[in-house]
C-alpha positions as CSV (number, residue, x, y, z in Angstrom):
1,X,0.0,0.0,0.0
2,X,2.7,2.5,1.0
3,X,4.7,1.8,-2.2
4,X,1.6,2.8,-4.2
5,X,1.4,6.0,-2.2
6,X,5.0,6.7,-3.1
7,X,4.0,6.6,-6.8
8,X,1.0,8.9,-6.3
9,X,3.0,11.4,-4.2
10,X,5.9,11.2,-6.7
11,X,3.6,12.1,-9.6
12,X,2.0,15.0,-7.7
13,X,5.4,16.4,-6.7
14,X,6.6,16.1,-10.3
15,X,3.6,18.2,-11.5
16,X,4.5,20.8,-8.8
17,X,8.1,20.9,-9.9
18,X,7.1,21.2,-13.5
19,X,4.8,24.2,-12.8
20,X,7.6,25.8,-10.7
21,X,10.4,25.5,-13.3
22,X,8.1,26.6,-16.2
23,X,7.2,29.8,-14.3
24,X,9.4,32.7,-13.4
25,X,12.5,30.5,-12.9
26,X,15.9,30.8,-14.5
27,X,17.4,27.6,-16.1
28,X,20.1,27.2,-13.4
29,X,17.5,27.1,-10.6
30,X,15.4,24.8,-12.7
31,X,18.4,22.5,-13.0
32,X,19.0,22.5,-9.2
33,X,15.3,21.9,-8.4
34,X,15.1,18.9,-10.9
35,X,18.4,17.5,-9.7
36,X,17.4,17.5,-6.0
37,X,13.9,16.3,-6.8
38,X,15.3,13.4,-8.9
39,X,17.5,12.3,-6.0
40,X,14.6,12.2,-3.6
41,X,12.3,10.5,-6.1
42,X,14.8,7.7,-6.9
43,X,15.8,7.2,-3.3
44,X,12.1,6.7,-2.3
45,X,12.1,3.5,-4.4
46,X,15.4,2.2,-2.9
47,X,14.5,-1.5,-3.4
48,X,14.8,-0.8,-7.1
49,X,17.3,2.0,-7.4
50,X,19.9,0.9,-4.9
51,X,21.0,-2.6,-6.3
52,X,23.7,-2.6,-9.0
53,X,22.3,-2.4,-12.5
54,X,25.0,-1.6,-15.1
55,X,28.7,-2.1,-14.7
56,X,28.3,-2.1,-10.9
57,X,26.3,1.2,-10.9
58,X,22.9,1.5,-9.4
59,X,20.1,3.6,-10.9
60,X,20.7,6.1,-8.1
61,X,24.4,6.3,-9.0
62,X,23.7,6.6,-12.7
63,X,21.3,9.5,-11.8
64,X,24.0,11.3,-9.8
65,X,26.5,10.8,-12.7
66,X,23.9,12.1,-15.2
67,X,23.3,15.2,-13.0
68,X,27.0,15.9,-12.6
69,X,27.6,15.5,-16.3
70,X,24.7,17.7,-17.4
71,X,25.7,20.3,-14.8
72,X,29.2,20.6,-16.3
73,X,27.6,21.1,-19.8
74,X,25.0,23.6,-18.6
75,X,26.8,25.8,-16.2
76,X,29.3,28.4,-17.6
77,X,32.9,27.5,-17.0
78,X,33.5,30.9,-15.3
79,X,31.2,29.8,-12.5
80,X,33.7,27.2,-11.4
81,X,36.6,29.7,-11.3
82,X,35.6,31.6,-8.2
83,X,38.4,31.9,-5.6
84,X,36.1,30.5,-2.9
85,X,36.1,27.1,-4.7
86,X,39.9,26.8,-4.3
87,X,39.8,24.9,-1.0
88,X,37.4,22.4,-2.5
89,X,39.5,21.8,-5.6
90,X,42.6,21.4,-3.3
91,X,40.7,18.8,-1.3
92,X,39.6,17.0,-4.5
93,X,43.2,17.0,-5.7
94,X,44.3,15.2,-2.5
95,X,41.5,12.7,-3.0
96,X,42.7,12.0,-6.6
97,X,46.4,11.7,-5.6
98,X,45.5,9.3,-2.8
99,X,43.4,7.2,-5.1
100,X,45.9,6.9,-7.9
101,X,48.9,6.3,-5.6
102,X,46.9,3.4,-4.0
103,X,45.4,2.3,-7.3
104,X,41.8,2.7,-5.9
105,X,40.5,3.9,-9.2
106,X,36.8,2.8,-8.9
107,X,36.6,4.4,-5.4
108,X,38.3,7.5,-6.6
109,X,35.9,8.0,-9.5
110,X,32.9,7.4,-7.2
111,X,34.0,10.0,-4.6
112,X,35.0,12.6,-7.2
113,X,31.7,12.2,-9.0
114,X,30.0,13.0,-5.7
115,X,32.0,16.1,-5.2
116,X,31.4,17.1,-8.9
117,X,27.7,16.7,-8.0
118,X,28.2,19.1,-5.1
119,X,30.1,21.6,-7.3
120,X,27.5,21.8,-10.1
121,X,24.6,22.0,-7.7
122,X,26.3,24.7,-5.6
123,X,27.3,26.7,-8.8
124,X,23.8,26.5,-10.2
125,X,22.3,27.9,-7.0
126,X,25.0,30.6,-6.8
127,X,24.1,31.8,-10.3
128,X,20.4,31.7,-9.4
129,X,20.9,33.7,-6.2
130,X,22.7,36.4,-8.2
131,X,20.1,36.5,-10.9
132,X,16.9,36.3,-8.9
133,X,18.1,36.8,-5.3
134,X,18.4,34.5,-2.3
135,X,14.8,34.8,-1.2
136,X,13.2,33.9,-4.5
137,X,15.7,31.1,-5.2
138,X,15.2,29.4,-1.8
139,X,11.4,29.8,-1.9
140,X,11.2,28.0,-5.2
141,X,13.7,25.4,-4.1
142,X,11.3,24.2,-1.4
143,X,9.2,22.4,-4.1
144,X,12.0,19.8,-4.5
145,X,11.4,18.7,-0.9
146,X,7.6,18.1,-1.4
147,X,7.9,14.3,-1.9
148,X,10.1,13.3,1.1
149,X,8.2,15.6,3.5
150,X,4.8,14.5,2.3
151,X,5.9,10.8,2.6
152,X,7.1,11.3,6.1
153,X,3.8,12.9,7.2
154,X,2.0,10.0,5.6
155,X,4.2,7.5,7.3
156,X,3.3,9.1,10.7
157,X,-0.4,9.1,9.9
158,X,-0.4,5.5,8.7
159,X,2.1,4.2,11.3
160,X,4.7,3.3,8.7
161,X,7.7,3.0,11.0
162,X,11.2,1.7,10.9
163,X,12.8,0.1,14.0
164,X,16.3,1.4,14.2
165,X,17.8,0.8,17.6
166,X,18.2,-2.1,20.1
167,X,16.5,0.0,22.7
168,X,13.2,-0.2,20.8
169,X,13.2,3.4,19.4
170,X,11.7,3.9,16.0
171,X,12.1,6.3,13.0
172,X,9.5,7.8,10.7
173,X,11.3,8.2,7.4
174,X,8.5,8.0,4.8
175,X,9.5,4.6,3.5
176,X,13.1,5.7,2.6
177,X,16.0,3.4,3.2
178,X,18.0,4.9,6.1
179,X,17.4,7.5,8.7
180,X,20.9,9.0,8.3
181,X,20.4,10.1,4.7
182,X,16.7,11.0,5.3
183,X,17.6,13.2,8.3
184,X,19.8,15.3,6.0
185,X,16.8,15.9,3.8
186,X,14.8,17.3,6.6
187,X,17.8,19.3,7.9
188,X,18.1,20.9,4.4
189,X,14.4,21.6,4.4
190,X,14.7,23.3,7.8
191,X,17.7,25.3,6.7
192,X,16.0,26.6,3.5
193,X,12.9,27.7,5.4
194,X,15.0,29.4,8.0
195,X,16.8,31.5,5.4
196,X,13.6,32.7,3.6
197,X,12.7,36.2,4.7
198,X,9.8,36.8,7.0
199,X,6.6,37.8,5.3
200,X,7.4,36.1,1.9
201,X,6.4,32.6,2.8
202,X,2.9,31.7,4.1
203,X,2.9,30.0,7.5
204,X,6.7,30.2,7.6
205,X,7.0,29.9,11.4
206,X,4.4,27.1,11.6
207,X,6.2,25.2,8.7
208,X,9.6,25.7,10.4
209,X,8.2,24.3,13.7
210,X,6.5,21.4,12.0
211,X,9.8,20.5,10.2
212,X,11.6,20.5,13.6
213,X,9.0,18.0,14.9
214,X,9.5,15.9,11.7
215,X,13.2,15.8,12.4
216,X,12.7,14.6,16.0
217,X,10.5,11.8,14.6
218,X,13.3,10.8,12.2
219,X,15.0,9.9,15.5
220,X,18.6,10.3,14.4
221,X,20.3,12.0,17.3
222,X,23.3,13.5,15.4
223,X,21.0,15.4,13.1
224,X,19.0,16.7,16.1
225,X,22.2,18.1,17.5
226,X,22.9,19.7,14.2
227,X,19.7,21.6,14.0
228,X,19.7,23.1,17.5
229,X,21.8,26.2,16.5
230,X,19.6,26.9,13.4
231,X,16.4,26.6,15.5
232,X,17.8,28.9,18.3
233,X,18.8,31.6,15.8
234,X,15.4,31.3,14.0
235,X,13.3,31.8,17.1
236,X,15.5,34.5,18.6
237,X,15.5,36.5,15.3
238,X,11.7,36.0,15.0
239,X,11.1,37.4,18.4
240,X,13.7,40.2,18.0
241,X,12.0,41.5,14.8
242,X,8.6,41.9,16.6
243,X,9.9,43.8,19.6
244,X,10.5,47.4,20.4
245,X,14.1,48.1,21.6
246,X,13.0,48.7,25.2
247,X,11.2,45.3,25.2
248,X,14.1,43.2,23.8
249,X,16.1,42.5,26.9
250,X,13.4,41.1,29.2
251,X,11.5,39.3,26.5
252,X,14.6,37.7,25.0
253,X,15.5,36.5,28.5
254,X,12.1,34.8,28.9
255,X,12.5,33.2,25.4
256,X,16.0,31.9,26.3
257,X,14.6,30.4,29.5
258,X,11.7,28.8,27.5
259,X,14.1,27.3,25.0
260,X,16.3,26.0,27.8
261,X,13.3,24.2,29.3
262,X,12.4,22.8,25.9
263,X,15.9,21.5,25.4
264,X,15.9,20.0,28.9
265,X,12.5,18.3,28.2
266,X,13.8,16.8,25.0
267,X,17.0,15.7,26.7
268,X,15.0,13.9,29.4
269,X,12.5,12.3,27.0
270,X,15.4,11.1,24.8
271,X,17.9,10.5,27.6
272,X,18.6,6.9,26.6
273,X,19.4,8.1,23.0
274,X,21.8,10.8,24.3
275,X,23.3,9.2,27.4
276,X,26.3,7.7,25.4
277,X,27.4,11.2,24.4
278,X,28.0,12.2,28.0
279,X,29.8,8.9,28.6
280,X,32.0,9.5,25.6
281,X,32.9,13.1,26.7
282,X,34.1,11.7,30.0
283,X,36.2,9.1,28.2
284,X,37.7,10.7,25.2
285,X,40.9,8.7,25.6
286,X,39.0,5.6,24.3
287,X,39.4,6.8,20.8
288,X,43.1,6.3,21.0
289,X,42.8,2.9,22.7
290,X,43.7,-0.1,20.6
291,X,40.4,-1.9,19.6
292,X,41.7,-5.2,21.0
293,X,41.7,-3.8,24.5
294,X,38.0,-2.7,24.4
295,X,35.7,-4.3,26.9
296,X,32.3,-5.5,25.9
297,X,30.6,-2.5,27.6
298,X,33.1,-0.1,25.9
299,X,32.3,-1.6,22.5
300,X,28.6,-0.6,22.9
301,X,29.3,3.1,23.6
302,X,27.6,5.4,21.0
303,X,26.2,2.3,19.1
304,X,29.7,0.9,18.8
305,X,30.9,4.1,17.1
306,X,33.9,4.6,19.5
307,X,35.0,1.1,18.8
308,X,34.8,1.6,15.1
309,X,36.8,4.9,15.3
310,X,39.5,3.1,17.3
311,X,39.9,0.5,14.5
312,X,40.5,3.2,11.9
313,X,42.8,5.3,14.1
314,X,44.8,2.2,15.1
315,X,45.2,1.1,11.5
316,X,46.3,4.6,10.5
317,X,48.8,4.8,13.4
318,X,50.4,1.5,12.4
319,X,50.5,2.3,8.7
320,X,53.6,3.0,6.6
321,X,54.7,6.7,6.3
322,X,53.4,7.0,2.7
323,X,49.9,5.8,3.8
324,X,50.0,8.1,6.8
325,X,50.8,11.0,4.4
326,X,48.4,10.1,1.5
327,X,46.0,7.6,3.1
328,X,44.9,4.3,1.8
329,X,42.7,5.7,-1.0
330,X,39.0,6.5,-1.4
331,X,36.6,3.8,-0.2
332,X,39.6,1.7,0.9
333,X,37.7,0.8,4.1
334,X,35.6,-1.6,2.1
335,X,38.5,-4.0,1.8
336,X,39.4,-3.9,5.5
337,X,36.5,-3.0,7.8
338,X,33.0,-4.3,8.0
339,X,31.5,-0.8,8.6
340,X,32.3,2.7,7.4
341,X,33.9,5.0,10.0
342,X,30.8,6.8,11.2
343,X,33.0,9.9,11.5
344,X,34.0,12.1,8.6
345,X,37.2,13.3,10.1
346,X,38.4,9.8,11.1
347,X,37.4,8.5,7.7
348,X,39.3,11.2,5.8
349,X,42.4,10.7,7.9
350,X,42.4,7.0,7.1
351,X,41.4,7.3,3.4
352,X,43.3,10.5,2.4
353,X,46.0,10.7,5.0
354,X,47.4,13.8,6.6
355,X,47.4,15.8,3.4
356,X,43.7,15.1,2.7
357,X,42.7,15.6,6.3
358,X,44.5,19.0,6.5
359,X,42.9,20.1,3.2
360,X,39.5,19.2,4.5
361,X,40.2,21.2,7.7
362,X,41.2,24.1,5.4
363,X,37.8,23.8,3.7
364,X,36.0,24.0,7.0
365,X,38.0,26.9,8.3
366,X,37.6,28.8,5.1
367,X,33.8,28.3,5.2
368,X,33.6,29.5,8.8
369,X,35.8,32.6,8.2
370,X,33.8,33.5,5.1
371,X,30.5,33.1,7.0
372,X,31.7,35.3,9.9
373,X,32.8,38.0,7.4
374,X,29.4,38.4,5.9
375,X,28.0,42.0,6.2
376,X,24.5,40.7,6.9
377,X,24.9,39.7,10.6
378,X,21.7,37.7,10.8
379,X,22.8,35.6,7.7
380,X,26.3,35.4,9.1
381,X,25.0,33.9,12.4
382,X,22.7,31.4,10.7
383,X,25.3,30.1,8.3
384,X,28.2,30.0,10.8
385,X,26.1,28.2,13.5
386,X,24.5,25.9,11.0
387,X,28.0,24.9,9.7
388,X,29.2,24.3,13.3
389,X,26.2,22.1,13.9
390,X,26.9,20.3,10.6
391,X,30.5,19.7,11.7
392,X,29.3,18.3,15.0
393,X,27.1,15.9,13.0
394,X,30.2,14.8,11.0
395,X,31.8,13.7,14.2
396,X,29.3,10.9,14.7
397,X,28.3,10.0,11.2
398,X,29.2,10.8,7.6
399,X,26.6,13.1,5.9
400,X,29.2,14.0,3.2
401,X,29.3,10.3,2.2
402,X,25.7,10.6,1.0
403,X,24.3,12.8,-1.8
404,X,21.7,14.0,0.6
405,X,24.4,15.5,2.8
406,X,26.1,17.0,-0.2
407,X,22.8,18.7,-1.1
408,X,22.7,20.4,2.3
409,X,26.4,21.3,1.9
410,X,25.8,22.8,-1.6
411,X,22.9,24.9,-0.4
412,X,24.9,26.3,2.5
413,X,27.9,27.1,0.4
414,X,25.7,28.6,-2.4
415,X,24.1,31.0,0.0
416,X,27.5,31.9,1.4
417,X,29.2,32.4,-2.0
418,X,26.3,33.9,-3.8
419,X,25.6,36.6,-1.2
420,X,29.1,38.2,-1.0
421,X,30.0,38.8,-4.6
422,X,28.1,40.5,-7.3
423,X,28.6,40.0,-11.1
424,X,30.7,42.7,-12.6
425,X,29.0,42.6,-16.0
426,X,26.9,40.4,-18.2
427,X,26.9,39.2,-21.8
428,X,24.1,38.2,-24.0
429,X,24.2,35.1,-26.1
430,X,21.2,34.0,-28.3
431,X,19.0,36.3,-26.3
432,X,19.9,34.6,-23.0
433,X,21.8,36.3,-20.2
434,X,25.0,34.5,-19.0
435,X,27.0,35.7,-16.0
436,X,30.7,36.4,-16.2
437,X,32.5,35.9,-13.0
438,X,35.3,38.0,-11.7
439,X,37.5,36.7,-8.9
């Protein structure tokens, strides 16, 4: 029954996407909307789209390759030459070097295609933001999220639930495959709503609050931690805009107290899900402990994440100098470990070595600095805190391993890059406006 509902919701969302992109919508935004919608549509039918189909590639993978290839043809070359993309290209170079040195060619191609997907999606949104503005771009972009959000609401209404933990907790993820990837869909949805200006989206506050509830029902603790800074900024800003200067201090203090009580209530109600985090913070040395010395109770901390991290760190620590410098290559964990690292930083250190790890840290620092330098202080706070929350999520899972995580990452960077710079001049080709970028 629920599979049939997926088809119906998919068709309805397709019609909504078609009406949006054929309206007042530039071709770059149309490309981004279609790319994101296609990913969410294909992922909904994971029993069909996940298994290998052609030359080891699944339908989902072929869809991502097609989007990346089409994006490279559609987007002007000048869009990829922005100076703010340099850290990303440097990181991709480290990935390529690690892959070719270790002869991990399939894994290298797989990872670089994902980052190409990120690049074309971010670039298309950057151009759209400069052509039609951030508000219009993000408001239209919401239509791409119609299908997963609608399916999650239907899964709640119909009791379509996925058991995810040994403690009996459950996730409402709309019939999608895994709560980690689906949680990033809802995080992106929340992020986009939070960046749309007040008064331009009907029921914006109610929609934002509903999306927070949907994220809690996904029941993926790392994504919940990610969204706390975004939610805090949203509600504080909302209250601040409605108050007179003389009223701000007392009212904001009351709001802060209310938010603290809400956070405490959530912490108590989900204490079993978050108890391991406090245990880990009190035993950080476990990460450097050789996995062979872990007790049975220590192996269970953070759903065995700490034990998994120790395996990767121990393998890196005992590796040859060349592997410590360049890593073991993209996707090299598949030949050695049963599970992926569940930590982006640990994974990158193992796969890409010190050079790749440092280049990724350079990416993170650059994004944070650029966010703090924005002249729009509200936007600066939202992007900076959202990125900090996203980094926190990367310490307990790997959103950048999934296309869904890269979609969020591309939207965040597009808003950051698109806001700061303005096009110096335009050219006209076949009656269509194309942007020329100046570094």
